[in-house]
PADOMAR-51648 format. One record per residue (C-alpha): residue number from 1; x, y, z; residue in one letter. Coordinates in steps of 0.25 Angstrom, whole numbers, plus 2048, in hexadecimal, padded with zeros to 3 digits. Layout:
BEGIN
<site><vonu>NUM</vonu><c1>X</c1><c2>Y</c2><c3>Z</c3><drenmar>a</drenmar></site>
...
! end
This chain:
BEGIN
<site><vonu>1</vonu><c1>BC8</c1><c2>B70</c2><c3>FC7</c3><drenmar>e</drenmar></site>
<site><vonu>2</vonu><c1>BC8</c1><c2>B69</c2><c3>FD5</c3><drenmar>t</drenmar></site>
<site><vonu>3</vonu><c1>BC1</c1><c2>B75</c2><c3>FDC</c3><drenmar>e</drenmar></site>
<site><vonu>4</vonu><c1>BB6</c1><c2>B76</c2><c3>FD2</c3><drenmar>g</drenmar></site>
<site><vonu>5</vonu><c1>BB1</c1><c2>B78</c2><c3>FC4</c3><drenmar>l</drenmar></site>
<site><vonu>6</vonu><c1>BBA</c1><c2>B82</c2><c3>FBC</c3><drenmar>k</drenmar></site>
<site><vonu>7</vonu><c1>BB2</c1><c2>B8B</c2><c3>FB3</c3><drenmar>i</drenmar></site>
<site><vonu>8</vonu><c1>BBB</c1><c2>B90</c2><c3>FA8</c3><drenmar>d</drenmar></site>
<site><vonu>9</vonu><c1>BB3</c1><c2>B93</c2><c3>F9B</c3><drenmar>p</drenmar></site>
<site><vonu>10</vonu><c1>BBA</c1><c2>B96</c2><c3>F8E</c3><drenmar>c</drenmar></site>
<site><vonu>11</vonu><c1>BAF</c1><c2>B9A</c2><c3>F84</c3><drenmar>i</drenmar></site>
<site><vonu>12</vonu><c1>BAE</c1><c2>BA3</c2><c3>F78</c3><drenmar>p</drenmar></site>
<site><vonu>13</vonu><c1>BAD</c1><c2>BB1</c2><c3>F7C</c3><drenmar>p</drenmar></site>
<site><vonu>14</vonu><c1>BA0</c1><c2>BB3</c2><c3>F74</c3><drenmar>e</drenmar></site>
<site><vonu>15</vonu><c1>B99</c1><c2>BA9</c2><c3>F7E</c3><drenmar>w</drenmar></site>
<site><vonu>16</vonu><c1>B91</c1><c2>BB1</c2><c3>F88</c3><drenmar>k</drenmar></site>
<site><vonu>17</vonu><c1>B90</c1><c2>BA4</c2><c3>F91</c3><drenmar>g</drenmar></site>
<site><vonu>18</vonu><c1>B8C</c1><c2>B96</c2><c3>F92</c3><drenmar>l</drenmar></site>
<site><vonu>19</vonu><c1>B86</c1><c2>B8C</c2><c3>F9C</c3><drenmar>k</drenmar></site>
<site><vonu>20</vonu><c1>B8C</c1><c2>B7E</c2><c3>FA0</c3><drenmar>i</drenmar></site>
<site><vonu>21</vonu><c1>B87</c1><c2>B73</c2><c3>FA9</c3><drenmar>k</drenmar></site>
<site><vonu>22</vonu><c1>B93</c1><c2>B6A</c2><c3>FAE</c3><drenmar>r</drenmar></site>
<site><vonu>23</vonu><c1>B93</c1><c2>B5F</c2><c3>FB9</c3><drenmar>k</drenmar></site>
<site><vonu>24</vonu><c1>B9F</c1><c2>B61</c2><c3>FC2</c3><drenmar>f</drenmar></site>
<site><vonu>25</vonu><c1>BA2</c1><c2>B58</c2><c3>FCE</c3><drenmar>r</drenmar></site>
<site><vonu>26</vonu><c1>B93</c1><c2>B54</c2><c3>FD2</c3><drenmar>n</drenmar></site>
<site><vonu>27</vonu><c1>B8D</c1><c2>B62</c2><c3>FCE</c3><drenmar>a</drenmar></site>
<site><vonu>28</vonu><c1>B88</c1><c2>B68</c2><c3>FC2</c3><drenmar>v</drenmar></site>
<site><vonu>29</vonu><c1>B8D</c1><c2>B76</c2><c3>FBE</c3><drenmar>y</drenmar></site>
<site><vonu>30</vonu><c1>B84</c1><c2>B7F</c2><c3>FB6</c3><drenmar>c</drenmar></site>
<site><vonu>31</vonu><c1>B8E</c1><c2>B89</c2><c3>FB1</c3><drenmar>i</drenmar></site>
<site><vonu>32</vonu><c1>B8A</c1><c2>B96</c2><c3>FAA</c3><drenmar>t</drenmar></site>
<site><vonu>33</vonu><c1>B96</c1><c2>B9E</c2><c3>FA4</c3><drenmar>i</drenmar></site>
<site><vonu>34</vonu><c1>B93</c1><c2>BAC</c2><c3>FA0</c3><drenmar>e</drenmar></site>
<site><vonu>35</vonu><c1>B9C</c1><c2>BB4</c2><c3>F97</c3><drenmar>n</drenmar></site>
<site><vonu>36</vonu><c1>B98</c1><c2>BC3</c2><c3>F97</c3><drenmar>p</drenmar></site>
<site><vonu>37</vonu><c1>BA6</c1><c2>BC8</c2><c3>F93</c3><drenmar>e</drenmar></site>
<site><vonu>38</vonu><c1>BA7</c1><c2>BBF</c2><c3>F87</c3><drenmar>s</drenmar></site>
<site><vonu>39</vonu><c1>BB4</c1><c2>BB8</c2><c3>F8D</c3><drenmar>k</drenmar></site>
<site><vonu>40</vonu><c1>BBA</c1><c2>BAB</c2><c3>F88</c3><drenmar>s</drenmar></site>
<site><vonu>41</vonu><c1>BBF</c1><c2>BA7</c2><c3>F96</c3><drenmar>k</drenmar></site>
<site><vonu>42</vonu><c1>BC0</c1><c2>BAB</c2><c3>FA4</c3><drenmar>g</drenmar></site>
<site><vonu>43</vonu><c1>BB6</c1><c2>BAB</c2><c3>FB0</c3><drenmar>i</drenmar></site>
<site><vonu>44</vonu><c1>BB3</c1><c2>BB8</c2><c3>FB7</c3><drenmar>k</drenmar></site>
<site><vonu>45</vonu><c1>BA8</c1><c2>BB3</c2><c3>FC1</c3><drenmar>e</drenmar></site>
<site><vonu>46</vonu><c1>BA4</c1><c2>BA5</c2><c3>FC5</c3><drenmar>l</drenmar></site>
<site><vonu>47</vonu><c1>B97</c1><c2>BA2</c2><c3>FCD</c3><drenmar>w</drenmar></site>
<site><vonu>48</vonu><c1>B93</c1><c2>B94</c2><c3>FD3</c3><drenmar>a</drenmar></site>
<site><vonu>49</vonu><c1>B84</c1><c2>B93</c2><c3>FD8</c3><drenmar>d</drenmar></site>
<site><vonu>50</vonu><c1>B83</c1><c2>BA3</c2><c3>FD8</c3><drenmar>d</drenmar></site>
<site><vonu>51</vonu><c1>B90</c1><c2>BA5</c2><c3>FE1</c3><drenmar>k</drenmar></site>
<site><vonu>52</vonu><c1>B9C</c1><c2>BAC</c2><c3>FDB</c3><drenmar>k</drenmar></site>
<site><vonu>53</vonu><c1>BA9</c1><c2>BA4</c2><c3>FDC</c3><drenmar>i</drenmar></site>
<site><vonu>54</vonu><c1>BB7</c1><c2>BA7</c2><c3>FD9</c3><drenmar>a</drenmar></site>
<site><vonu>55</vonu><c1>BBF</c1><c2>BA1</c2><c3>FCE</c3><drenmar>g</drenmar></site>
<site><vonu>56</vonu><c1>BBA</c1><c2>B98</c2><c3>FC3</c3><drenmar>n</drenmar></site>
<site><vonu>57</vonu><c1>BB7</c1><c2>B8B</c2><c3>FCA</c3><drenmar>i</drenmar></site>
<site><vonu>58</vonu><c1>BA9</c1><c2>B87</c2><c3>FCE</c3><drenmar>a</drenmar></site>
<site><vonu>59</vonu><c1>BA9</c1><c2>B80</c2><c3>FDB</c3><drenmar>p</drenmar></site>
<site><vonu>60</vonu><c1>BA6</c1><c2>B71</c2><c3>FDD</c3><drenmar>i</drenmar></site>
<site><vonu>61</vonu><c1>B98</c1><c2>B6F</c2><c3>FE1</c3><drenmar>f</drenmar></site>
<site><vonu>62</vonu><c1>B97</c1><c2>B5F</c2><c3>FE1</c3><drenmar>d</drenmar></site>
<site><vonu>63</vonu><c1>B89</c1><c2>B5F</c2><c3>FE5</c3><drenmar>d</drenmar></site>
<site><vonu>64</vonu><c1>B81</c1><c2>B59</c2><c3>FD9</c3><drenmar>g</drenmar></site>
<site><vonu>65</vonu><c1>B7A</c1><c2>B66</c2><c3>FD6</c3><drenmar>k</drenmar></site>
<site><vonu>66</vonu><c1>B7B</c1><c2>B71</c2><c3>FCB</c3><drenmar>e</drenmar></site>
<site><vonu>67</vonu><c1>B82</c1><c2>B7E</c2><c3>FCE</c3><drenmar>h</drenmar></site>
<site><vonu>68</vonu><c1>B82</c1><c2>B8B</c2><c3>FC6</c3><drenmar>k</drenmar></site>
<site><vonu>69</vonu><c1>B90</c1><c2>B90</c2><c3>FC2</c3><drenmar>i</drenmar></site>
<site><vonu>70</vonu><c1>B91</c1><c2>B9E</c2><c3>FBB</c3><drenmar>k</drenmar></site>
<site><vonu>71</vonu><c1>B9E</c1><c2>BA2</c2><c3>FB4</c3><drenmar>a</drenmar></site>
<site><vonu>72</vonu><c1>B9F</c1><c2>BB0</c2><c3>FAF</c3><drenmar>i</drenmar></site>
<site><vonu>73</vonu><c1>BAB</c1><c2>BB2</c2><c3>FA5</c3><drenmar>m</drenmar></site>
<site><vonu>74</vonu><c1>BB3</c1><c2>BBE</c2><c3>FA5</c3><drenmar>g</drenmar></site>
! end
């Protein structure tokens, strides 16, 4: 997306979560996806560097550093 990295996982409902490391626009996104409700799709909460953000698009950092993204499915 032009405004950031879209977080939109589609996983088997039996998966409790996963971790992904992805480079995006000169930053590294360390993404943790938690699936406490055993869903296949949908984001209930999204956090970027410990700050809750609305929607499912992680912001563009463009600073050459690593950033923590946490998505909670639901």
